[in-house]
N, C-alpha and C positions, 0 to 999 in steps of 0.2 A: 544265146539262142533262146527263143521263146517257144516253149512246148505246150502252152495252154491251147486247149481246143474250145472254140466257142460253139456251143450247141444251140440250135434253133429250137424254140419251144415246139413241142408236138401240138398239132392242130387237128381237129376233127374235120373230116370231109363228108362223112355220111353217118347215119344213125338208123337203127332198126331195133325191133323188139321180137322176142319169142314170148311164150306164155309166162315165163318167170325170169327173163333176163333182158338187160339193156346191152346192146352191142354198138360199138363205135369203131369206125374205120378212121385211121390216122393218116396224115399226109405222107408218112414214111412207109406205109404199107402194113403196119401192124393193125390187128383187130383186138379190141378189148371187149370182153364179155363179163358183166358183173350182175349179181343177183338183184332183182328189183327190191328185195326186202332190205337192202342197204339203204333204200330211200323210201320211207313209209308213204310220203306224198305220192310217189309214182306207183308204188305197190297197190295203193287203195284207189287209184284213179281209174276212170273209165277209159276205154280204148280211144274214144274221141278226144278226151283231154290229153292222153299220152302223146297223141300225134300232133298236138298243137305246140310244138317246140320250134326253136330257132337257134342258130349258132350266134354267139356273141363274141366280140373281140376277134373277128376274123377266124373263128374256130377254136379259140382257147377255152371256150366254155359253151354250155348249153343252157337255155332258159325256157321255162314254161310259165308264161304269164298267168294263165288261169289257175295254176297250181302253186304259184309263188315259190318256185323251185329253181335253183341255179346249181349247176355242177361244173366244176373245173376239170379240164382234161388232166392237168398236173395232179389234181387230187385223186383221180382214178388211177393214175400211174403209180402213185405213192401208196 
């Protein structure tokens, strides 16, 4: 009997900011909120630069070209 469970990696489906936090909505319905000070490049960025993000790997990560910043969803969950 095989009891192993294969988990699909969590993927981001939406992203937004408050004054001091980054929020990510995942494909399984969870929302993650993390302080921007975890990511100095984001914390010190202008609002315009913060909103210049894109999902990479079909939602397994987030990339900011102008800020040279990449964040993995797995890393946020760990």
